[in-house]
Every structure is written in C-alpha cells, then in structure tokens.
DOMAR-11943 format. One record per residue (C-alpha): residue number from 1; y, x, z. Coordinates in Angstrom, 2 decimals, m for minus. Layout:
<recs>
<rec NUM, <Y, X, Z>>
...
</recs>
This chain:
<recs>
<rec 1, <m3.24, m215.91, m181.22>>
<rec 2, <m3.95, m214.54, m184.68>>
<rec 3, <m7.72, m214.90, m184.35>>
<rec 4, <m8.30, m218.15, m182.46>>
<rec 5, <m5.30, m220.36, m183.26>>
<rec 6, <m3.24, m218.89, m186.10>>
<rec 7, <m1.61, m222.26, m186.71>>
<rec 8, <0.10, m221.95, m183.31>>
<rec 9, <2.08, m218.99, m184.63>>
<rec 10, <3.54, m221.18, m187.36>>
<rec 11, <4.49, m223.93, m184.92>>
<rec 12, <6.26, m221.43, m182.65>>
<rec 13, <8.14, m219.87, m185.56>>
<rec 14, <9.30, m223.25, m186.88>>
<rec 15, <10.38, m224.44, m183.43>>
<rec 16, <12.21, m221.27, m182.41>>
<rec 17, <14.56, m220.46, m185.24>>
<rec 18, <12.63, m220.41, m188.52>>
<rec 19, <12.12, m224.10, m189.41>>
<rec 20, <11.11, m223.30, m192.99>>
<rec 21, <8.42, m220.79, m192.03>>
<rec 22, <5.38, m220.73, m194.30>>
<rec 23, <3.50, m217.93, m192.50>>
<rec 24, <3.69, m216.38, m189.05>>
<rec 25, <1.72, m213.61, m187.33>>
<rec 26, <2.12, m212.35, m183.78>>
<rec 27, <2.63, m208.60, m184.05>>
<rec 28, <3.49, m207.60, m180.52>>
<rec 29, <5.10, m208.39, m177.20>>
<rec 30, <7.06, m206.80, m174.41>>
<rec 31, <8.31, m207.77, m170.97>>
<rec 32, <11.03, m209.96, m172.45>>
<rec 33, <9.50, m211.72, m175.44>>
<rec 34, <6.69, m212.33, m177.89>>
<rec 35, <7.24, m210.90, m181.36>>
<rec 36, <6.23, m212.53, m184.64>>
<rec 37, <6.52, m211.55, m188.28>>
<rec 38, <7.60, m214.70, m190.12>>
<rec 39, <7.77, m215.54, m193.82>>
<rec 40, <10.01, m218.25, m195.26>>
<rec 41, <12.09, m218.75, m198.40>>
<rec 42, <14.30, m215.82, m197.41>>
<rec 43, <11.38, m213.39, m197.14>>
<rec 44, <9.80, m211.68, m194.13>>
<rec 45, <11.66, m211.12, m190.87>>
<rec 46, <10.78, m210.27, m187.29>>
<rec 47, <11.28, m213.10, m184.78>>
<rec 48, <11.46, m212.38, m181.05>>
<rec 49, <11.03, m215.41, m178.77>>
<rec 50, <11.93, m214.94, m175.10>>
<rec 51, <9.29, m215.83, m172.51>>
<rec 52, <10.19, m219.23, m171.01>>
<rec 53, <9.86, m218.01, m167.40>>
<rec 54, <11.77, m214.78, m167.87>>
<rec 55, <10.43, m211.20, m167.98>>
<rec 56, <6.71, m210.71, m167.30>>
<rec 57, <4.84, m207.76, m165.83>>
<rec 58, <1.18, m208.81, m165.43>>
<rec 59, <m1.51, m209.38, m168.07>>
<rec 60, <m2.40, m212.97, m166.98>>
<rec 61, <1.22, m213.97, m167.54>>
<rec 62, <0.94, m213.32, m171.27>>
<rec 63, <m1.41, m216.18, m172.04>>
<rec 64, <0.51, m218.46, m169.70>>
<rec 65, <3.81, m217.83, m171.46>>
<rec 66, <2.33, m218.12, m174.96>>
<rec 67, <0.85, m221.50, m174.11>>
<rec 68, <4.20, m222.65, m172.74>>
<rec 69, <5.81, m221.63, m176.03>>
<rec 70, <3.10, m223.53, m177.91>>
<rec 71, <3.63, m226.71, m175.83>>
<rec 72, <7.40, m226.47, m176.19>>
<rec 73, <7.03, m226.01, m179.95>>
<rec 74, <4.82, m229.10, m180.13>>
<rec 75, <7.42, m231.13, m178.22>>
<rec 76, <10.28, m229.95, m180.44>>
<rec 77, <8.35, m230.64, m183.64>>
<rec 78, <6.76, m233.90, m182.53>>
<rec 79, <3.24, m232.48, m182.76>>
<rec 80, <0.45, m233.55, m180.39>>
<rec 81, <m0.83, m230.47, m178.51>>
<rec 82, <m4.53, m229.66, m178.45>>
<rec 83, <m6.55, m231.48, m175.79>>
<rec 84, <m7.01, m228.32, m173.71>>
<rec 85, <m3.23, m228.10, m173.20>>
<rec 86, <m2.39, m231.75, m172.55>>
<rec 87, <m2.95, m231.46, m168.79>>
<rec 88, <m0.74, m228.92, m167.12>>
<rec 89, <0.21, m227.60, m163.73>>
<rec 90, <3.86, m227.32, m162.77>>
<rec 91, <5.53, m223.94, m163.06>>
<rec 92, <7.81, m222.98, m160.16>>
<rec 93, <10.76, m222.93, m162.57>>
<rec 94, <10.01, m226.47, m163.70>>
<rec 95, <8.11, m225.64, m166.91>>
<rec 96, <4.69, m227.19, m167.45>>
<rec 97, <1.88, m224.64, m167.47>>
<rec 98, <m1.67, m225.03, m168.81>>
<rec 99, <m4.76, m225.09, m166.69>>
<rec 100, <m6.97, m222.02, m166.77>>
<rec 101, <m9.20, m221.37, m169.73>>
<rec 102, <m12.47, m223.31, m169.48>>
<rec 103, <m15.61, m221.77, m168.05>>
<rec 104, <m17.33, m221.98, m171.42>>
<rec 105, <m14.59, m219.94, m173.07>>
<rec 106, <m14.63, m217.31, m170.36>>
<rec 107, <m18.36, m216.70, m170.87>>
<rec 108, <m17.90, m215.44, m174.44>>
<rec 109, <m17.92, m211.66, m174.10>>
<rec 110, <m15.75, m211.21, m177.19>>
<rec 111, <m13.05, m213.26, m175.45>>
<rec 112, <m13.48, m211.33, m172.23>>
<rec 113, <m12.93, m208.12, m174.19>>
<rec 114, <m9.83, m209.47, m175.88>>
<rec 115, <m8.31, m210.87, m172.69>>
<rec 116, <m8.97, m207.83, m170.50>>
<rec 117, <m7.54, m205.43, m173.10>>
<rec 118, <m4.64, m207.57, m174.31>>
<rec 119, <m1.89, m205.61, m172.58>>
<rec 120, <m3.50, m202.32, m173.63>>
<rec 121, <m3.50, m203.50, m177.25>>
<rec 122, <0.13, m204.50, m176.96>>
<rec 123, <1.00, m201.12, m175.47>>
<rec 124, <m0.69, m199.51, m178.46>>
<rec 125, <1.20, m201.66, m180.97>>
<rec 126, <4.44, m201.21, m179.08>>
<rec 127, <4.40, m197.41, m178.89>>
<rec 128, <7.66, m196.31, m180.52>>
<rec 129, <6.15, m194.68, m183.59>>
<rec 130, <3.96, m197.62, m184.50>>
<rec 131, <6.62, m200.11, m183.55>>
<rec 132, <8.88, m198.59, m186.21>>
<rec 133, <6.18, m198.94, m188.87>>
<rec 134, <5.42, m202.55, m187.90>>
<rec 135, <9.10, m203.49, m187.99>>
<rec 136, <9.78, m201.76, m191.30>>
<rec 137, <11.85, m198.92, m189.83>>
<rec 138, <9.30, m196.18, m190.44>>
<rec 139, <9.68, m193.63, m193.22>>
<rec 140, <7.09, m192.85, m195.85>>
<rec 141, <6.38, m189.58, m194.04>>
<rec 142, <5.67, m191.58, m190.89>>
<rec 143, <3.01, m193.49, m192.78>>
<rec 144, <1.56, m190.28, m194.26>>
<rec 145, <1.35, m188.80, m190.75>>
<rec 146, <m0.53, m191.90, m189.57>>
<rec 147, <m3.02, m191.70, m192.44>>
<rec 148, <m3.64, m188.04, m191.62>>
<rec 149, <m4.54, m188.91, m188.03>>
<rec 150, <m6.82, m191.69, m189.28>>
<rec 151, <m8.83, m189.09, m191.15>>
<rec 152, <m9.64, m187.14, m187.99>>
<rec 153, <m10.34, m190.30, m185.99>>
<rec 154, <m12.70, m191.77, m188.55>>
<rec 155, <m14.42, m188.47, m189.22>>
<rec 156, <m15.63, m188.64, m185.60>>
<rec 157, <m16.07, m192.41, m185.43>>
<rec 158, <m18.12, m192.79, m188.58>>
<rec 159, <m20.38, m189.91, m187.67>>
<rec 160, <m21.01, m191.71, m184.37>>
<rec 161, <m21.46, m195.05, m186.14>>
<rec 162, <m24.44, m193.65, m188.04>>
<rec 163, <m26.34, m194.17, m184.80>>
<rec 164, <m25.55, m197.88, m184.92>>
<rec 165, <m27.10, m198.51, m188.33>>
<rec 166, <m30.44, m197.06, m187.26>>
<rec 167, <m30.79, m199.63, m184.46>>
<rec 168, <m31.32, m203.26, m185.59>>
<rec 169, <m29.51, m204.54, m182.50>>
<rec 170, <m26.32, m202.74, m183.57>>
<rec 171, <m26.58, m202.43, m187.35>>
<rec 172, <m24.53, m205.57, m188.09>>
<rec 173, <m21.46, m203.93, m186.56>>
<rec 174, <m21.30, m201.28, m189.28>>
<rec 175, <m22.13, m202.46, m192.83>>
<rec 176, <m21.57, m199.97, m195.63>>
<rec 177, <m18.48, m201.84, m196.85>>
<rec 178, <m16.75, m201.14, m193.55>>
<rec 179, <m16.81, m197.34, m193.94>>
<rec 180, <m13.25, m195.97, m194.21>>
<rec 181, <m13.46, m192.19, m194.38>>
<rec 182, <m13.66, m192.00, m198.17>>
<rec 183, <m10.73, m194.40, m198.50>>
<rec 184, <m8.65, m192.32, m196.10>>
<rec 185, <m9.40, m189.20, m198.16>>
<rec 186, <m8.39, m190.99, m201.37>>
<rec 187, <m5.11, m192.07, m199.75>>
<rec 188, <m4.40, m188.50, m198.64>>
<rec 189, <m4.98, m187.19, m202.17>>
<rec 190, <m2.52, m189.79, m203.45>>
<rec 191, <0.07, m189.25, m200.72>>
<rec 192, <m0.13, m185.46, m200.27>>
<rec 193, <m2.14, m183.91, m203.11>>
<rec 194, <m5.48, m182.26, m203.70>>
<rec 195, <m4.74, m179.68, m201.00>>
<rec 196, <m4.23, m182.37, m198.36>>
<rec 197, <m6.87, m180.98, m196.03>>
<rec 198, <m5.00, m177.68, m195.65>>
<rec 199, <m1.74, m179.50, m194.99>>
<rec 200, <m2.73, m181.80, m192.13>>
<rec 201, <m3.80, m181.23, m188.53>>
<rec 202, <m4.77, m183.51, m185.65>>
<rec 203, <m2.32, m184.06, m182.84>>
<rec 204, <m3.55, m183.07, m179.36>>
<rec 205, <m4.17, m186.74, m178.56>>
<rec 206, <m6.14, m187.20, m181.77>>
<rec 207, <m8.27, m184.18, m180.91>>
<rec 208, <m8.94, m185.63, m177.47>>
<rec 209, <m9.70, m189.05, m179.00>>
<rec 210, <m12.22, m187.59, m181.44>>
<rec 211, <m13.76, m185.49, m178.65>>
<rec 212, <m14.25, m188.63, m176.54>>
<rec 213, <m16.00, m190.40, m179.41>>
<rec 214, <m18.27, m187.40, m179.96>>
<rec 215, <m19.02, m187.29, m176.23>>
<rec 216, <m20.13, m190.94, m176.23>>
<rec 217, <m22.18, m190.34, m179.39>>
<rec 218, <m23.88, m187.30, m177.85>>
<rec 219, <m24.80, m189.44, m174.86>>
<rec 220, <m26.29, m191.94, m177.33>>
<rec 221, <m24.64, m194.80, m175.46>>
<rec 222, <m24.52, m197.26, m178.34>>
<rec 223, <m22.42, m199.91, m176.56>>
<rec 224, <m19.84, m197.18, m175.94>>
<rec 225, <m19.76, m196.41, m179.66>>
<rec 226, <m19.21, m200.13, m180.28>>
<rec 227, <m16.30, m200.09, m177.80>>
<rec 228, <m14.48, m197.50, m179.93>>
<rec 229, <m15.68, m199.14, m183.15>>
<rec 230, <m14.23, m202.49, m182.07>>
<rec 231, <m10.79, m201.13, m181.23>>
<rec 232, <m10.46, m199.42, m184.61>>
<rec 233, <m12.08, m201.70, m187.18>>
<rec 234, <m11.01, m205.07, m185.79>>
<rec 235, <m7.47, m203.70, m185.77>>
<rec 236, <m7.81, m202.55, m189.39>>
<rec 237, <m9.03, m206.02, m190.34>>
<rec 238, <m6.23, m207.78, m188.46>>
<rec 239, <m2.83, m206.15, m188.02>>
<rec 240, <m3.80, m203.40, m190.44>>
<rec 241, <m3.68, m205.87, m193.30>>
<rec 242, <m0.07, m206.68, m192.51>>
<rec 243, <0.77, m202.97, m192.22>>
<rec 244, <m0.71, m202.32, m195.66>>
<rec 245, <1.42, m205.03, m197.28>>
<rec 246, <4.52, m203.84, m195.48>>
<rec 247, <4.27, m200.14, m196.33>>
<rec 248, <3.19, m200.89, m199.92>>
<rec 249, <6.34, m202.91, m200.47>>
<rec 250, <8.64, m200.64, m198.47>>
<rec 251, <7.49, m197.37, m200.04>>
<rec 252, <6.44, m198.63, m203.49>>
<rec 253, <2.75, m197.83, m203.03>>
<rec 254, <1.69, m200.06, m205.89>>
<rec 255, <m1.10, m197.93, m207.32>>
<rec 256, <m2.51, m196.05, m204.32>>
<rec 257, <m2.00, m194.86, m200.78>>
<rec 258, <m3.25, m197.98, m198.96>>
<rec 259, <m6.92, m197.96, m199.96>>
<rec 260, <m7.81, m197.47, m196.28>>
<rec 261, <m6.93, m201.14, m195.68>>
<rec 262, <m8.73, m202.50, m198.74>>
<rec 263, <m11.84, m204.35, m197.57>>
<rec 264, <m12.54, m206.25, m200.78>>
<rec 265, <m16.18, m205.15, m200.78>>
<rec 266, <m16.64, m206.61, m197.31>>
<rec 267, <m16.13, m210.17, m198.57>>
<rec 268, <m14.36, m212.72, m196.37>>
<rec 269, <m12.56, m210.89, m193.58>>
<rec 270, <m12.42, m213.97, m191.28>>
<rec 271, <m16.17, m214.51, m191.73>>
<rec 272, <m16.94, m210.88, m190.94>>
<rec 273, <m14.72, m210.96, m187.86>>
<rec 274, <m16.55, m214.06, m186.65>>
<rec 275, <m19.89, m212.32, m187.22>>
<rec 276, <m18.62, m209.26, m185.38>>
<rec 277, <m17.46, m211.31, m182.40>>
<rec 278, <m20.80, m213.11, m182.28>>
<rec 279, <m22.43, m209.67, m182.14>>
<rec 280, <m20.18, m208.74, m179.23>>
<rec 281, <m21.21, m211.93, m177.45>>
<rec 282, <m24.88, m211.03, m177.86>>
<rec 283, <m24.17, m207.49, m176.73>>
<rec 284, <m22.51, m208.74, m173.57>>
<rec 285, <m25.38, m211.11, m172.84>>
<rec 286, <m27.83, m208.20, m173.00>>
<rec 287, <m25.90, m205.92, m170.63>>
<rec 288, <m25.81, m206.12, m166.85>>
<rec 289, <m22.54, m206.43, m164.99>>
<rec 290, <m22.21, m202.69, m164.43>>
<rec 291, <m22.60, m201.86, m168.11>>
<rec 292, <m20.25, m204.66, m169.16>>
<rec 293, <m17.60, m203.24, m166.84>>
<rec 294, <m18.20, m199.78, m168.25>>
<rec 295, <m17.89, m201.16, m171.78>>
<rec 296, <m14.59, m202.91, m170.98>>
<rec 297, <m13.25, m199.71, m169.45>>
<rec 298, <m14.22, m197.77, m172.59>>
<rec 299, <m12.30, m200.27, m174.72>>
<rec 300, <m9.25, m199.64, m172.57>>
<rec 301, <m9.78, m195.90, m172.87>>
<rec 302, <m9.86, m196.25, m176.65>>
<rec 303, <m6.58, m198.18, m176.67>>
<rec 304, <m5.11, m195.53, m174.40>>
<rec 305, <m6.02, m192.82, m176.89>>
<rec 306, <m4.44, m194.85, m179.70>>
<rec 307, <m1.19, m195.10, m177.77>>
<rec 308, <m1.29, m191.37, m176.95>>
<rec 309, <m1.66, m190.56, m180.67>>
<rec 310, <1.44, m192.61, m181.46>>
<rec 311, <3.35, m190.84, m178.68>>
<rec 312, <2.32, m187.48, m180.15>>
<rec 313, <3.48, m188.56, m183.60>>
<rec 314, <6.83, m189.67, m182.13>>
<rec 315, <7.24, m186.26, m180.51>>
<rec 316, <6.37, m184.44, m183.69>>
<rec 317, <8.86, m186.54, m185.62>>
<rec 318, <11.60, m185.85, m183.06>>
<rec 319, <10.85, m182.12, m183.11>>
<rec 320, <11.04, m182.04, m186.90>>
</recs>
C-alpha cells in the first residue's frame, strides 16, 4: 500500500471517516481491520477500518480486503478505480472482489517477497511493544530501549554487509549513506550519555538475531545477507520515518536522538527504494527456485526475530 499505491491510503481515509485527510499511511493490520495513521486539520490520528468481509485469518485475504476497501472508497468519493480493479468477481457476502494480480506483477521478485512476508511484517509491527510506539502510547524509555537493541542488531548486520560491497552484484544494496551504526551510537550518547555502552544489553532474542546474521555471513551466502538487510533497511526507510517524526514530537527530541532515521545523505528515499527493489528483482532472476524459496524463508525468519525482540522488550518493561 505505502510503496505501490500510496494515494489509495488517502482515498480510504477520506471515505471511511476522515473526509479532510491530507495524508494517510497504512501502519498495520489485525484480524479485524486495517490501521492507518491519518493527518487532517485536527492533526494526526489512528484510523481503524474494519475488513468488509469480517475477520480474516489467511495472508491472501489481506490484499483482497484492502482492494475491496479501495473500490468502496472510490464509489463513495465518485472516483474511477484503476483499470486493474474495474473487473471483479463476486464475493460470497455480496461484495465485489478483484481478480488476481496479473502474471506480470507476480514475476517481480520484489513483489513476491513483499506478498509472501506481508503477514510476518504485520506481526512484527503489531507486537505489543512496537504497537505502543506506533500508536503514540510508548514512553521515552521504550524508545531508548528500542534504540539500544538497534545497536546490537546493526553491529552484526553491518559487519555482514561489508561482504556485499565487495561483490559488484550486491554492492548497490549497501551504499555508504545507508550505514546506521554510527547514527545509532550518536543517538545513544544523546539519550543515555557517554557511558551508554555499559548501560545497555541485548535481549535474548536480539542475541539470537545477531547470531543468525553472523551465521549467514560466515556461510558467505550473500542472498541471505540481503534477506536480513531488506527487512531492516527497507523498514527504516518506510515506517521508520513515521516513527522518527512521532517520537520526536512526543518526547521533544528536537536536537538529537533520532539520527538513526536520518537518511538525508542517501538522497531521494523513494528513488533509492525503487533501485533497491530493482536489485531484488535481478537477484531473484539469477537464483533457481530452491534458492529463491530459501531466500523467502530467510526473510520470514528475520521478521520472526524482529517480533521476538519486541516480545522480549515487552517482558522487560512488564518486569520493571
């Protein structure tokens, strides 16, 4: 939604309760509804829109329900839907449903990755700890705890990514402007103090996550490094930008503490993301079916580790 058709988010927001919306980003979903962060004259608020067909439980249902919301929004607002959604099958409950995505779309490996990991991504975003941060309920200490775990993750990831830059086929995935470890350290100095390193520790899930990255790096399986690279950096360049704005405003971080999400040196974020996805498409074209399946599984493993880290942070917060 946010990458391919961001304008659909705005249509859905305007049609389902926020007619004056000027910006809208999908930030999550659950069995009952899709969740958007919407901006209008009254500021930013979270908008939950129930799935038209009722609760869902399977990954393929997500796209189906989002497209139904899009078509309904078009009808309510008098907007002509895109050509790909004009012809529809009939839903058992009487709601028009789109035909399957075209064969050409399904061949793009970047889209295959996104579609096969969609529910895993949503699980990661929806883990209680991160859900609180996304919805503005998290404390400043919650954010500090997240930054601390980022340090340990990126310490392992960026050491592994050094292998990418030495291979021309992978170098475009990791330009120098993408490196985050120094920014995470600067944020920790700002948020905790010069002795930050002695005051933080990885959660068990973070330790396991970093160990997995190091294992893949030791194997020198470069596509596997890209699988972990993709889950982290594309998230930082997408939802991470919204998180940075939210915590900066909520916790008055006007002069530091969110440098991790500052990609000014990278140039246009949308252009880089397009370049990255094109690289994923080429990567997929150069792998056989077995390796593609292994890559997709590694992406899911990476999202699983992300969710486990959030669960650990929730437990630590509850224990404190």
